[in-house]
N, C-alpha and C positions, 0 to 999 in steps of 0.2 A: 557747460565744458569747455575752458576756451581753447581754442585750435592751437597746436604745436606752429610754433616756424618753423618753417623749412629752409635752411642756408646749405647750399651746397660749394664749397670750393674745389680750385680745381685738382687739387688732389684726390677728393673722395666724387667728381663730376662723373668718373666712370662707375662707381661702386654705391650704393646705398648702403650706408653703415649698419651694423647690428643694433646701437642706438637708435637711429632713425626709423627702420624697421620695427622693431619692436615699439616705438612712440606711436608712430602712424598706425600699425596694428591695431593698438591701445585706443586710440581714437575713433577707428574706423568701428571697431566693438562698440561702445561705449556711448557714442556720437549718437543712435537711436535707440534709444532705451528701449523703445515701444516694440520695434520693432524685434530686439536683442531678445526679450523678453517672450513675442511670438514663436521666434526661431527656435527656444530655448526649450518652448514648452512641447514642439514636436519630437525633439531629442529626447527629452526627459520621458515622452510616452515611450518611444522606440525601446530606450533602456531598461526606462523602469518595468515595462510589458518583460524585457526578456527577462530581468530578474525575475519578475513575479513568476512568472510560465516555467524558470528553471527551479527555483526556491519550492513553487507548489507543488512540482514535479517529482521534484526527490522527496518530499513528506509525503504527498499521496501515495509514493512508492515505496516509503517506510510503512506507510501504513497499512498499506497488502502486504508487505513482508511481516508484517506482527501476525495479521490475521492468518497466513500460512504457515508463519510457526507456532502462531497459539492453537492452529485443528490439525491444518495434515502432516505435518512437520513434528507433533505429539501423540500420533496413532498409529499404532500397532497391532498384528494380530497374529495367533500361531493357533493351527488347526493341524489334523491330521493328515495327513498326505495320503493320496486315493492311485488306485492302482486298475486299470481296464480288467474286467474278467468277461467269463461268456454270459453270467449273469450280471452285468453291467459294472459300475467303478465301486469300489470295496476300497475301507481305509483299511491301508495297512500300518498309521503309527497309531500310537492313544496317548492320551493326555492325562496326566496321573491325578487323582482325586487331591494330591497338596500342591498344587498346580499354582495357588498363589506364595507359599514359601518358597518355593521353587524359584520361582519369576522375579519374588520379591527384593532377592538378595542380589539381585544384577545391577550394577552400577548403572542409573540413569533414567530404572523402573522408578514411577511415582504411584502409581496404582494397577491392579491386578485384579480380573473379576474374569471367571467361567462361566459357560453359560450351556445348556443342552434342551434340546427338545422331547419332552415326557410325554409318555403314548400311555394314555386312560383306559385302551381300550375301548371306547365309545361311550365313557361314562358320560349321563349327564352335568352340567355345571348349574348350579342352581343359588339363588339365595333364598331368605325366610320367603316359602310360599305365599304369595296374597289372591287370595280368588277371585278373580276378574276374567269371567269369560271373553271378556273382546280385548284383551290384551296382545296383542299382535305374539307370536312365539317366534322369539330372535336364537340365530345360530349361537352357539356356547363359543367363546374367546378359548385363544390356544392356550397349552398350559408348559411353560417354561420351568425351568430350577437353574438357579444358581449361586456361585457363591456370595458372602456377605461382601465380598471386594468390587462385587461388578458396576456396584451404583458409583462409584466413585472412577473405574474407569470408563464408564460411558458418562461422567460428566452430568450423572442424573439427579433431578430435583426432586424434593417430595411435598406433595402437595400438603398431606394431613398426617399425625402418626409417623412412622419411624420405620427403616427399613430393618431386615433380620440379622440379627449377628452372628458371631462364629459360636456362640452358645446355641442358639435356633438349630443351628444346621448339626452342630455335633448331639446333641438331645434326640434329634428328629423328631421336634416340634412339631406339632402340626398346624401352624401359622401358614400364613399368605399376603405378599403385596400386592394390591390389584394397578394395572394402570390407566390411566385415566380415563381413556375408551373402553376398557372392560366396565370397569365401574359403574362404569354410565349405563352402561347394559343391562347391568346387573341390579341394578336400583341404588346402589349404594355410595353413598356421598358422606360419611363421616364416620371414625372408626372411634371418636371417644366411645361411646357404648360397646366395642368389642361387639360387632356384628360377626358374623358367620357365613359363610357359602360354604354348600356341598359337591365334592366333586364326587359322585356316583351315591353313596350311601355314607361317606366319611367328611366328618363336619371340620372346619378350616378357620379359623380367628383370622380375620384379615385385622393388620396392625399397622399398615399403610397404603396410601395410595398414591402415586407416581403420576409426575404433576408432567416433567418433562426430560428429553434427554437429548443429548447430542449426536451420539449413534447408536443404534439398534434401535429403530424406531420401532420394530414391532411388538418392544416390550411395552407400550402405553397401548397394547388390545391383547397383551397377555393377563393371565392369572401367572403369579412367578411364587414360585415355591422354592425352600433350601434344598440345596442338592441332597444330605442326609436322609432329608422328608422322602425326596422323590425316590431314591435308592430304598430306604424304608417300604415304602408304601404300595410302588410302583416298578419293585426292580429296576430302577435307573443301571445300563451298563455302561457307562462312560459318557465322558464330556466333549461335547461338537467344536467348543471354541475356546480360547482363551483372549480377553481386549487388554491391552494395555497402553497405559498414557506415561507417555515416557519425555524426558527433557530434551530439547531443541538439540540437535546435534547427535544424538544418542542411537541414534538407528544404526549405525555400521555395529556398534557395540553388542548390543541387543538382539541384531538380526542373526551373527557369529555365536552368543553365549543363551540364547534362548534354547536351539535344541538339544547342546549338548547336558544344560541343566535339567530338563526337562528326561531325555532319553541318552544317557552317556553312550550303552552300546550300539544302538541305531539312532544317531541325530537326523540320518536321510531321511528318514521316517514322518517328519514333521514338517510343515511350509510358515516360514514366516513373511510375513509381510510388514515393510518396514516403510517409512519415507524414503526412499534413496532419490526420488528423482523432484520433490517439493523445491532445493533450490535452483533448479533447472527453470521449474515452471515461473517460478518469482522472477528469476532472470529475464523470461522472456516478456513476463508483463509489464515489470520497470521498464524495459527495455522500450517497449510499444508507447506505453506513458510519456516517454521522454521524448520519443522520435516525435509525435504528436505538439507537445507543448514545443518544442524546439523550434518545429515550423512555423505556431504562433510568432512567437519572439521573431523568428525571421522576417517574418512580414511586418511588426510593427517596426524591427529597426530601417527597412527599407522605407515604408512610411518617412521618418525622422530622417533621412537619408536627403529623400525627395526633397524633405521641407526644407534643409540646408542648401541643400544647391537650388532651390530655383530663388531663396531669398539674398544669396548673394550672388547670383545671376542678374535681380533686379539692382543690386545696390551697383553692380556695373556699369549698368547703363545709368542711372542717376548721376555717378560719377564721371561720365565720361571725359569731362572739362577738365576737372581733377586731376584727372589719368594724364590728362594731355598736358597740363601746365606741371606737371612732375618731371614728366619727359623731357619737356624742355627745358628743365633744370637743370637738368642730368641724369636722371635715374633711366635705369636701364631696362629692357623689356623682362627681364629675370627678377629685376629689385621688384616691378608692380608684381608679377605674379606671386613671389614670395611673400611679398605684403598681404593677398589676399587668402592666400593658402593660409597665411599663418591667424588671419582672422577664423576661418572657418575651423582650423583647429582650435583654437580657444575655445569657440561656442560648440565644439563636437565634446571637448571635455568640460565646460559648464554643465551641459546637458545630461552626460555622462554619468558625472558626480552625482547632480542632483535626482537624476534618476535611479541611481542605484541605490542611494540611500532612501529613498521614496518606494523602490521595487523591495527591498529589508525592510521595513516598517511594515511594507501592505502584504506580506509573509506573516509575519507577526502576529497583527491584529486577526487575519485569518485561521491562522491556528490556532490562537486562543478560544477564537469562535467558536471552534468544530473539534475543541478539545482536544487536539493534536499536537505533536512535539515538534516544532518546525527543524527541520535538517536544512541547510544550504552549505554548501562549500565557501569560505571565504574566497578561493582566487576566482570563484564565477564572481563573486562584488567586485575586486578587484577588477578583473578583466572586464566587466560592462564599463566601471568607469574608464579605460582606458579604449575601449572599444568606441565610444563616444567620439577622443579626440582621432580614432582609425577612420570616420565614420564623416565626421568634419572634415576631413585629409582628403578622403574620396569623392565626397561632395563639392568640396572647393575647387576639383581640378580643372575642370571644363571651365568653369568660371572666371579663373583665373590664367588661364590660357587666351580665355578670350579677351582679358585684361590688357594682356601683356601683348596681344598681337594690334592693339588700337596704336594708332600714328600721332604724334603730337598735333600736326596740323591740321588733321581732318578732325579732331577730337577740339582744338580751342574752334577752329568753325562753326563747329555743332554747340558747341557750349556758348557759343556767341549771339 
């Protein structure tokens, strides 16, 4: 690259013109392309790391937020309130038998199901007996009664067969669904041949085996009856709990309306648990993640700034004779200082632009690999690019002051 010739007239002897400043800064930046690349690499890594860390923090926080929304923020439960008496705690409220219909009409409720423990008065629970004297005696699984909607409310899945429906419940059919662990204890692993189990002397047809649930994992260890069957065969008197799956943000509405829908005369006799604090927990987790990633980005930026400062200072030392010549031709200390500041700012801006683009690309690629939705505030990208220039300005201040302090005669003697 041809070096521009400097000519200072008497009118401009006391001032380095803007055109001269830009020309000399461009020459200083471009005259050593190898060093320029190495210097920009430091800034690219610093700014790129900042964009990547902030972008991945926002993306990861978004995924955590979705997990809160998908689980914690969509669960609710209603149960009778209790009061302390001399004999212990006693339920003072009552869930109606048509709890599914009543709660299902509330806006934001997506699924409802009720559950109750069944007292079988010590009756044995057995499958078709197999004469095996060496087989160990296993404890009988617990018996629970549920409404048909509970499977959806606890987000359960069926391994084989099906869950009972409203018809089974209304007719009090003697059918059961087994939790996966209860089925293993009873030796039932398929339902296509309509196997039966016995509760005491009563036979019940197994129509399904429960595979997994997100809530109420005790269902996996239970024999599950329709509520209508439990009322007819075992005198079930009341429901224990109602579980709801609700839409995100519907907690306040459900918390207010559910007790009124179930017991208009005494809604205070029912306790409702809704996800009122999920947003606060999510915000706390997001803040912690952002703080960690921002700290890492700040360290990377510090390293990039030190790289610019070191290279600029080295450039000042190498160009001591050149600085002395310019001072002798009429350039002031301020002119020399501004030139090196402009060079540092240009290097910082170039590194900032390249680093911001690299960071955005990295966030997108990582998000695609993890099957995430990339989230990144555009202001972060623009700010990161401009931050590169600010870093260049800060990193070049000390070298610029050193360059401006060089005396012409001493510089020319050193260069000679």
